[in-house]
C-alpha positions in Angstrom: -2.8 -19.5 -20.7 -4.4 -19.0 -17.1 -4.4 -22.7 -16.6 -0.7 -23.2 -16.1 -1.3 -20.8 -13.1 -3.6 -23.5 -11.2 -0.4 -26.1 -11.1 2.0 -23.9 -9.0 2.0 -24.9 -5.3 3.6 -22.8 -2.3 4.7 -20.5 -5.2 5.9 -16.9 -4.0 2.8 -15.5 -5.0 0.5 -17.7 -2.8 2.7 -17.1 0.2 2.6 -13.4 -0.5 -1.1 -13.2 -0.8 -1.7 -15.5 2.3 1.1 -13.6 4.7 -1.0 -10.4 4.2 -4.4 -11.9 5.7 -4.8 -9.0 7.9 -6.2 -6.9 4.7 -9.9 -7.1 4.5 -10.7 -9.2 1.7 -13.2 -11.1 -0.7 -12.8 -14.2 -2.6 -12.7 -12.3 -5.8 -10.0 -10.3 -4.7 -7.9 -13.0 -3.5 -8.2 -15.0 -6.5 -7.4 -11.7 -8.7 -4.2 -11.1 -6.7 -2.9 -14.6 -7.1 -3.4 -14.5 -10.6 -1.8 -11.4 -10.6 1.1 -12.4 -8.5 1.6 -15.4 -10.1 2.0 -13.7 -13.6 4.5 -11.1 -12.2 6.5 -14.4 -10.8 6.6 -15.7 -14.5 7.5 -12.1 -16.3 9.3 -10.0 -13.7 12.1 -9.7 -16.1 9.6 -7.6 -18.3 9.1 -4.0 -18.0 6.3 -3.4 -15.6 2.9 -2.7 -17.2 -0.4 -2.7 -15.5 -2.2 -2.8 -18.9 -0.3 -6.2 -19.9 -1.0 -7.6 -16.8 -4.6 -6.7 -16.7 -5.1 -7.9 -20.3 -3.3 -11.3 -19.8 -5.7 -12.0 -16.9 -8.7 -10.7 -19.0 -9.5 -8.0 -15.9 -10.0 -3.9 -15.9 -6.7 -2.7 -14.8 -8.3 -0.6 -12.0 -10.4 -3.4 -10.8 -7.0 -5.3 -10.7 -5.3 -2.8 -8.8 -8.1 -2.5 -6.2 -8.2 -6.4 -5.7 -4.4 -6.7 -5.4 -3.8 -3.8 -2.8 -7.1 -5.1 -1.0 -5.5 -8.7 -0.7 -1.8 -8.0 -0.1 -1.8 -4.3 1.2 0.5 -3.1 -1.5 0.3 -2.5 -5.1 1.5 -4.4 -8.1 4.4 -2.5 -8.9 5.9 -2.9 -5.2 5.0 -6.7 -5.6 7.0 -6.6 -9.0 10.1 -4.9 -7.6 10.1 -7.2 -4.6 10.3 -10.3 -7.0 12.9 -8.4 -9.0 15.0 -8.0 -5.8 14.5 -11.4 -4.3 15.9 -12.7 -7.7 18.8 -10.3 -7.7 19.8 -11.5 -3.9 20.1 -15.2 -5.4 22.1 -14.1 -8.4 24.4 -11.9 -6.0 25.1 -14.3 -3.8 25.1 -17.5 -5.9 27.2 -16.2 -8.7 30.0 -13.6 -9.5 28.1 -11.5 -11.9 28.7 -7.6 -12.0 25.9 -5.5 -10.0 25.0 -4.0 -13.5 24.6 -7.5 -15.4 22.4 -8.5 -12.3 20.2 -5.4 -12.6 20.1 -6.3 -16.5 19.3 -9.9 -15.7 16.2 -9.1 -13.1 14.8 -6.6 -15.8 16.0 -3.0 -14.6 16.7 -0.8 -17.2 19.5 1.0 -15.2 22.0 -0.2 -12.5 21.2 3.0 -10.9 17.7 2.5 -10.5 18.1 -1.0 -9.4 20.2 0.1 -6.7 17.8 2.6 -5.5 15.0 0.1 -5.1 16.9 -2.7 -3.8 18.2 -0.3 -0.8 14.5 0.2 -0.5 13.8 -2.9 0.3 16.9 -4.2 2.2 18.4 -1.1 3.5 21.8 -1.5 1.8 23.1 -1.6 -1.7 23.6 -4.8 -3.8 27.3 -4.7 -3.4 27.1 -4.6 0.4 24.3 -7.2 0.4 26.7 -9.5 -1.6 29.7 -8.6 1.0 27.4 -9.7 4.0 
């Protein structure tokens, strides 16, 4: 399963881990963070589960959390929500789908939760973002 991750070039996850170079990192932390980010990129529509991500990568969940935080400066959940919101932006600007449908397509359980998370990243509601 992990062999599919080696072929990703210039992926969002690789850019995200590289962008946060100021964090104190070890090779193992960077490797674990990249694999976790790549896994999230592929499974962002699923409900967030640290246990599931750690099991898929054959890592301890506490170790994985610490490695990701050390390598990127943010948590796995923050990254998961960021990926969802970035994909929502593409749907909001590229389609006429309602905010409720967009929130469902990117994996949020409710449109209100999606709007709160979206606003925390972009400073505006999904509807306002679409109008810009």
